[in-house]
C-alpha positions as CSV (number, residue, x, y, z in Angstrom):
1,M,78.0,101.6,92.5
2,R,80.5,104.2,93.9
3,P,83.0,103.9,96.5
4,V,81.5,106.7,98.1
5,E,78.0,105.7,97.7
6,I,79.0,102.6,99.9
7,F,80.8,104.4,102.8
8,D,78.3,107.1,102.7
9,R,75.6,104.1,102.9
10,A,77.6,102.2,105.4
11,L,77.7,105.4,107.5
12,G,74.7,106.6,107.2
13,E,73.4,103.2,109.0
14,G,75.7,103.7,112.3
15,R,78.8,101.5,111.1
16,K,82.5,101.7,110.3
17,I,83.0,99.0,109.2
18,L,81.9,97.6,105.4
19,T,81.0,93.8,104.5
20,V,82.8,92.1,102.7
21,Y,80.8,92.7,99.5
22,E,81.1,96.0,99.9
23,S,84.3,95.4,100.4
24,K,85.1,93.9,97.3
25,L,83.1,95.8,95.8
26,A,84.6,99.3,96.4
27,I,88.2,97.9,95.2
28,S,87.4,96.3,92.6
29,S,86.0,99.7,91.0
30,Y,89.7,101.0,91.3
31,G,90.8,98.1,89.0
32,I,92.3,95.9,91.6
33,P,91.6,92.4,90.8
34,V,88.9,90.1,92.9
35,T,87.4,87.1,92.9
36,E,84.3,86.5,90.9
37,M,81.7,86.6,93.4
38,K,77.9,87.0,93.3
39,L,75.3,88.1,96.3
40,A,73.3,85.4,97.0
41,K,69.8,86.3,99.2
42,S,68.1,82.4,99.2
43,E,69.5,79.1,98.5
44,E,68.5,78.6,95.0
45,D,70.3,81.9,94.7
46,A,73.6,80.2,95.9
47,I,72.7,77.2,93.0
48,E,72.5,80.0,90.1
49,A,75.5,81.6,91.4
50,A,77.7,78.2,92.1
51,K,76.6,77.1,87.6
52,Q,77.9,80.9,86.7
53,I,80.7,80.8,88.6
54,G,82.2,77.4,88.4
55,Y,82.7,74.9,90.8
56,P,84.2,75.0,93.5
57,V,83.6,77.6,95.4
58,V,83.4,79.2,99.2
59,L,80.6,80.9,100.6
60,K,80.7,83.7,102.9
61,I,78.1,85.7,105.2
62,V,77.5,88.7,104.5
63,S,76.3,91.2,107.4
64,P,77.2,93.6,108.9
65,D,77.2,92.6,112.6
66,V,79.5,89.7,111.9
67,I,83.3,90.9,111.8
68,H,85.2,87.9,111.9
69,K,83.8,85.5,109.9
70,T,85.6,82.5,110.2
71,D,84.9,82.9,114.1
72,V,81.1,82.2,114.0
73,G,81.5,79.6,111.2
74,G,80.3,82.1,108.9
75,V,82.9,81.1,106.0
76,V,83.3,77.2,103.9
77,L,85.5,76.2,101.8
78,G,86.4,74.3,98.8
79,I,82.2,73.7,98.0
80,E,82.0,70.6,94.8
81,S,79.0,70.4,94.1
82,E,75.0,71.6,94.4
83,E,74.3,69.3,97.1
84,E,77.4,70.3,99.5
85,L,76.8,73.6,98.6
86,R,72.6,73.6,100.2
87,E,73.7,71.9,103.1
88,A,77.0,74.2,103.4
89,Y,74.8,77.5,102.8
90,R,72.4,75.8,105.8
91,R,74.8,75.6,108.5
92,V,76.5,78.8,108.2
93,L,73.1,80.5,108.0
94,E,72.7,78.2,111.6
95,C,75.8,79.0,112.9
96,V,75.6,82.8,112.5
97,K,72.0,82.5,113.9
98,R,73.0,80.2,116.6
99,R,76.4,82.6,117.3
100,V,75.6,86.1,116.6
101,P,71.7,86.1,117.4
102,G,69.9,88.8,115.7
103,A,72.6,89.7,113.4
104,R,71.3,91.2,110.0
105,V,72.3,88.7,107.4
106,Q,72.1,90.9,103.6
107,G,72.8,87.6,102.4
108,V,75.4,84.8,101.1
109,L,78.3,86.1,99.1
110,V,79.2,82.9,96.4
111,E,83.0,83.2,95.2
112,E,85.0,81.4,93.7
113,M,87.6,78.9,94.8
114,V,91.5,80.0,94.1
115,E,93.9,77.1,94.8
116,E,97.3,78.3,93.2
117,G,99.6,81.7,93.7
118,V,101.3,83.2,96.5
119,E,99.3,84.3,99.0
120,V,100.3,87.8,100.0
121,I,98.8,91.3,102.3
122,I,98.0,94.4,100.4
123,G,96.4,96.9,103.6
124,G,96.9,100.4,104.5
125,L,96.2,102.9,107.3
126,R,95.6,106.6,107.5
127,D,98.6,107.4,109.6
128,E,98.4,111.4,111.6
129,Q,101.5,112.2,110.9
130,F,102.2,111.0,107.2
131,G,98.8,110.3,105.9
132,P,97.8,107.5,103.9
133,V,100.0,104.3,104.0
134,V,99.7,101.4,101.6
135,L,102.1,98.2,102.8
136,F,102.8,94.8,101.8
137,G,104.0,91.8,102.9
138,L,103.4,87.3,103.3
139,G,99.6,87.2,103.6
140,G,97.3,84.3,106.0
141,I,99.3,83.7,108.9
142,F,102.8,84.9,107.9
143,V,102.0,88.6,108.0
144,E,101.3,88.0,112.2
145,V,104.1,85.3,112.6
146,L,107.1,86.5,110.3
147,R,106.0,90.7,110.3
148,D,107.7,90.8,107.2
149,V,106.1,94.1,105.1
150,S,107.4,96.8,103.8
151,Y,105.5,100.6,103.4
152,G,105.0,103.4,101.2
153,I,103.4,107.2,101.6
154,A,100.5,106.8,99.2
155,P,100.4,107.9,96.3
156,V,102.9,105.0,94.9
157,D,103.6,104.2,90.9
158,E,104.3,100.6,89.7
159,A,108.1,101.6,90.4
160,E,108.2,102.2,94.1
161,A,105.6,99.2,94.7
162,L,108.2,97.1,92.8
163,E,111.0,98.1,95.3
164,M,108.0,97.5,98.0
165,I,107.7,94.2,97.4
166,E,111.7,93.9,96.6
167,R,112.2,95.0,100.1
168,T,110.5,91.6,101.7
169,R,110.9,88.0,101.5
170,A,107.9,87.9,100.1
171,Y,110.4,88.4,97.5
172,R,112.1,85.4,97.0
173,L,108.6,83.3,97.1
174,L,107.4,85.1,94.0
175,K,110.6,84.3,92.1
176,G,110.2,80.7,92.0
177,Y,112.4,78.8,93.7
178,R,113.1,74.8,93.7
179,G,111.3,74.5,90.6
180,R,108.5,76.3,91.4
181,R,107.4,79.3,88.4
182,S,107.7,83.3,89.2
183,C,104.9,84.7,90.4
184,D,103.0,88.0,88.1
185,I,105.2,90.3,90.5
186,S,104.3,93.0,87.5
187,A,100.6,92.5,88.9
188,L,101.1,93.1,92.1
189,A,103.0,96.1,91.3
190,N,100.4,97.5,89.8
191,A,97.7,96.3,92.6
192,I,100.2,98.0,95.0
193,S,100.2,100.8,93.1
194,R,96.1,101.6,92.7
195,T,95.6,100.3,96.7
196,S,97.8,103.2,97.4
197,E,95.3,105.3,94.9
198,F,92.3,104.5,96.6
199,L,93.8,105.6,99.7
200,W,95.3,108.3,99.0
201,E,91.9,109.8,97.0
202,L,89.6,108.3,99.4
203,R,91.9,109.4,102.6
204,E,89.0,111.4,104.3
205,Y,87.2,108.5,104.3
206,I,89.3,105.2,105.0
207,A,91.2,105.0,108.5
208,E,92.5,101.2,107.5
209,L,92.2,99.0,104.7
210,D,93.2,94.9,104.7
211,L,93.4,92.6,101.5
212,N,94.0,89.4,102.9
213,P,95.0,86.7,100.9
214,V,95.5,88.8,97.9
215,F,96.7,85.3,95.5
216,V,99.1,86.3,92.8
217,L,99.6,83.0,90.5
218,E,101.6,82.7,87.5
219,D,103.6,85.5,85.9
220,G,101.4,86.6,83.4
221,R,98.3,85.1,85.3
222,G,97.4,88.4,87.4
223,L,96.3,88.4,90.5
224,K,92.7,88.0,92.8
225,V,92.0,89.5,96.5
226,A,89.9,86.5,97.8
227,D,89.2,88.5,100.8
228,A,88.7,92.6,102.0
229,R,88.1,94.5,104.8
230,I,87.6,98.6,105.1
231,V,87.4,100.5,108.4
232,L,86.1,103.6,107.7
233,G,86.3,107.1,110.1
234,L,85.5,111.0,108.3
235,T,88.4,112.9,109.1
236,G,88.2,116.1,110.7
237,S,85.3,114.4,112.9
238,K,86.0,113.3,116.9
239,D,82.7,111.6,117.3
240,L,81.2,109.8,114.3
241,G,78.4,108.3,116.2
242,I,79.4,104.8,114.5
243,Q,80.2,101.7,115.9
């Protein structure tokens, strides 16, 4: 499904925040690597998905009414077996039902578990003055604690994306330190550039984008986006009638 089709469907349902599944589908269509994932509509679907992906896996609730999945028990990491998966699947649904009564559950996302690499964030927003802007920095809690981010006006090419990376303290981690091997910086620059193209070409739709965490693997092995969030906001509209 093309990003515009995903966006139009969400807007037609009266919402502006995409689910993690919708967000990752949209960015993957632009060649931005995401973790392998399958949407499960039942416990047996989840078991079959985990067999295809391979353990360990992650479970995430997929609901347009659940924005902060972790806060309501909607995420379980490091599931190692079918027995653990069955228990986690039931627990996720039970937690969401209890903490967000009436939430529309579209399914549970089964994803591969990434356990290595440097965590970074690739983000973006539509600035009133500059238009679409792409950002890069350390991911996880560090983006809020260290504020170590750089910005570029979209679209940026890979050379400009590399300059963005080099302007941050994250660059030292990515280059390798204390015996650690360097990460795939060229793949990261490519992903930043592709994200900027995504923001630019779909600028009429996208108000904010947050890819966090993005796991940058060892040099030559690429990267994977583990979580994604897209906020829609049509340009030129004062009242979108969306929540």
